[in-house]
N, C-alpha and C positions, 0 to 999 in steps of 0.2 A: 504493500499500499504506499503510495507516494506521501512524502511529508507535506504539511501545509506550506503555503507561500512564505518565503523568507521576509521577516520584518526588518526594516531598515531604520537605523538611528544614526545620528551624526553629532559630534561634539562641536559646538560653535563658540566656545569661550575664546576671548582674545582674538589673535590673528592666525592661529594655527598651532599645530602640534610642535613645530620646531621653535626653540626659544628665541631665535632671531627672525621668526616669520614676519614680524612687522616691517622688516627691511624690504620685503617684496610685496607689501600690501598695496592695494589700489587707492588707498585713502591716505591723507596726511595723518601723522601720529596723533594730532590733537582731536581727530574725529573718532578715535577708537571707542570712547565711552559715550558717544552721543546716541540719542534715541533713533536718529535717522539711520546710522550705521547698523544698529541692532535690528531694526525693522527690516532693513534691506536684506541682511543675511537670512533672517527668518523667512522672508517672503520667497527667496530663492529656494530654500530647503522645502518649504511647503509646496511651491509650484513644481519642484522636481519630483515630488511624491514620497518624500521621507515620512515614515510613521511618527517619528519622535526626534526631538532635539534635546541634548543635555547641555547643561551650563556648569562648568567647574567653579569651585569657590573655595575660599579660605579667608579667615580674618586677616591673614598676612598677604602682602602684595605678591603678584605673580612673578616679579623679577626681584633680584637681590637688592635689598635696600642700600647696601654699601657697594654695589656693583657699578658698572659704567653709567654715567649720567644719561646716556641715550636708551638704556633698557627701560621697558615699561615697569612702572612701580605703583600702579593703582588699578583698582577694579571696583565695579559696583556690585553689591550683594546679588547672589544668584537668584534668590527668591524675588527680589525686586525686578530684576531683569526678566525673569520668567513670567511675572504678572504682566509686564509690558508686552512680551511676546504673545501671551495668551489673548490680550485685548486686541492685538493687531493681526491675528490669524483666526482661522475658523475651523480648520481640520487638524492641524499639527498638534501632536502631543508634546508637552513641555515638562522636563524633569530637571530641576536644579539639584546640584550636589549640596547636601546639608549635613553637617557633622553634629552629633550630640555629645562629643567628647567634653565640651565645656558649656555649650548652649543648653538652656533649659528645655527638656522635652515638651513641657506644656506650651512654651512659645512656638516651638517647631511645629507641633500639632496644629496650633491655631493658624500659623502661616500657611501650611500646606493645605489645610482644609479650606481656607479662604481662596487659595490659588485654584483649587478644584471648582469652587463656586464660580469664580471669575471666568474660568475657561469652559464652563458647562461640562465638566467631567473629562477634561483632557490632561489632568495633572499626574505627574509621577514624582518619585523621590529617589535620587541616587544617594544611598547611605554612605557618608564619608567619615573620615577620622582626621583629627588634628594631631600630627606626630611631632611637629616642631615645638620644643619647649617655649619658643618665643610666642606661640599662640596662647599658652597658659598665661604668660605675662600680660598679653594684650587683653585677655578676658578678666584678669585679676583673680585667677583661680590657681590652686595648687597643680603642679605638673602631673599629668597622668603618664606614667612610664611603663614601657614593656608591652609586648603584643597581647598578653592575657588581659591586662588592665584596659587597653584600648578596645579589645573585643568586648569586654564586659560592659563598658560605657555605651558602645554601639548596640549591643544586645538589649540592655535594659532600656536605653533610650527608645529603641524601636518598639519594644513591648508597651511602653507607656504611651507612645504616640498612637499605636494601633488601638489601644484600649480607650483612649480619649476620643478617637474617631467613632468608636462604638458606643460611647457613653450617652449619646443621643440616639434613641431608636428612630427608625425612619419616619414614623408617624408622630413624633414628639411635637412638631409644630402644627397646631390646629387652627390658629387664626379665627377663633370663634367670636364673631361680633355680638351674638346674642348674650354670651356670658362674659364678654370683655376679657377673654383669655387669649393670649398669643400661643401658649404652649401648654402641654399636659405634663406637669411636673413628675407624675408617676413614671413617665417614660424617659426621665433623665436619671443617670446612675453614677454614683461615686465609684471610681475604679479601685481605690484602696490599694495602690501599689507600694510595696516596700522592697527596695533593693539593698545592695551592699553599701551604697554611698548616699542614697537619698530616698525619700518617699513622696508620693503624689496622691492627693485625695480625689481631685476631680469634682464634678464633671467638666467637660470642655465648655468654653464660652462661645463656641461656634457650632451651629447645627451640623448634623452628619453630612459629610461630603456627598455630592451627587453619585460618585462611584462607590459609595459605602466606605471604601478605603482607596486613596490614590495608589497607583501602581508603584511597588517598591522594588528597586534594583539594587543589588549589592554583590560584592565579591564573595565567592565561596569561602567559608571559614570565618568571615567577619561576623556574621550573624547566623543563627540556626536556619537551616534550609526551609523549615516550615514557616518562617516569618517573612520570607522574600517571595516575590512573584517572578522575578527575573534574575538569574545568576549571570554576572559578567565574568566570563571565563577567558583564560589565556590559552597558550599553546603555540608552539613554533610552527606547527603544520596543521592542516585541517583535521587529520586523524587525532592528533593530540588535543585539539580543541573539542572534538567529539568525545574523547575520553573524559575530559574535564567536565563537559556538559552532563554526561551520564552520571558522573560521581557527585555532581553538585546537589542533586535531589530537589531542585526548585521546579515549579511547573514549566518554566521556560528558561532557556539559556541563550545568551547573546555572546558571540565571539568578539573580542576586542581586536581591531585591526588598524594599524597606522598605514596611511597610504600617501604615496608621492607619485603623481601621474605625469606622463608626457603631455606637454602642452604644444600648441602649434609652433611656437618659436624655440622651445628647448626640450630636451629630454629630461626625465625625472632625475637622472644621475647628475646632469649638469646643474639643475636647480639645487639639489642637495649640496653639491660641491661649492656652489656660490655661498650658501648659508653657512657651510662648515668653516668658512673663513672667520666667522664671528663666534660661533659656539658649536659644540658637538651636539648631535641629535641622539641623545642616549635612549630615551623611550623606556618602555617596560621590558624587564628582562625575559618574561615568558609570553610576550605579546607578538602576535603575527604582524609582520611588516611587508607590505607589497610596494615594489618600485617598478614602474614600467608603463605599459600602454593601457588604455581603457579596455581594450579587448581582453587583455590578460587578466585584468581585475574582474571582468564579467565571468571569465572561466573560473577564477578562484572562488567567487561567490557562488557560482553554480555548484561547484564541488562542496563548498561549505554547507549548502542547502541540504545536503544529505547527512549532515552531522549535528547541526545546531538549528535553533528556531529563529535566530536573527543575528545581526551584526551591529556593532557600534563602530563607525568609522571615525578616525582621527586624522583629518587632512593635514598635510605638511604646511600648506599655506591656504587659508580659507578662500581668499579672493581668486586664487588660481585653480586649486583642485576642485572646489565646489562647482565651478563653472563646467569643468570637464565631466564631473559626476552627473550634473543635471543634463548635459547635452548628449553624452555618449554612453554612460554606464547605466543609469536607472532606466532610460527608455528601452534599452536592450533587455534588461532584466524583466521589464513588464511584457515585452513582446514574447519573450520565451516563457512567460508565466512562472518565472522563478520567484518573483516578488509581486506584491500587489499594493496599490495605493490605498490609503485609509479612505473610508467613505464619509461624505458629509453627514453631519448630524449624529455621528457615533461617538461614544466615549473612548478613551484610550483602552480601557479594559476590553470593550467590544472589538476594537481594532486588533488587539493582541489575542483574541479568543479566550479571554479570562472571564470567569463568572463573577457576577457582583455578589460579594459576601454579605451575609446577614450580620447584624450586630450580635456580638456574643451574649448580649443581654436579652435578646429576643426569645420570648417563650415559645414552647412547642406549638401552642395554639396559633400564635401569630405567624410562626414560620409556615404552618400548614395553610393559613389564609393567603400568605404571599405566594406560595407554590400554586394554589388554586387560581389566583388571579393571573399568573403568568402562563397558564396553560392555553 
């Protein structure tokens, strides 16, 4: 039985995956953080047919603070940018990277629930971590050190956020004019979470998101597989990516791929060599990297379609590679029916083939009623 169509995601933070990508950008350095620039990139991704865009983030700047003066040293928060992208698009899924290493899960829950409302159900969340001790100083919090402690904060934070999304049942908002009541308080629940480093009472201050829970993407091993919807897997080859996907245990698995494509004026290798004069392109140690023609990338993604459910592409230079992806790669994938565009009016969960979860506080009787209504 053939696998379902490949889901396509792309990272659009900054100017590209290479640390010196800004040197080949089509805009002036001062335009990087402008709404016009962000809206333009999002529009290209949506029109190309991507299912999802992700936005990297950290409380620290993307470039070295003490590095060359010409390096980028600022960014706008991913959630704020995601909200702008959601308001300026209609089909595209939007997933910011948000870490709960130091941020309060209660605030993260409210932000992402609001994003799902703003986007009419197109929000996702890439679970991140803050590993640099400088992040702790920026937050004014004690340093979280070691892989186990970082994973604990990510795990506990995700559990709290999910429970807070569930703390309003779907029918909690009643808007009863006759009784002057906006909500049914019996359908709001305290989550009563107690972890190793903090506790949260709840309920949330934001009604349940349209998707029930925004789509959660995470690296395998960072959080329990049962808490994530999409595992972001590595692997130096399609076969290795397939093995990682099978071992991840999440409903879906996306392979991480760095891409540098031939453009009309230069080969991918020439473009990389030009940027390597300023900084090395180190990338992820177990991440696929493709360098070459658009046709070769189409073949690679076709092969990957037999191993994983989707891919997240990290272009070398957004302004150059995203244009090639939209003109030569995605159209060919759609023609071959390797991938499919998201449909208008659908949530991100629907686009990914994921069910809408019930609140964990929903009673058996209410669950039966929901099931009856959806038949």
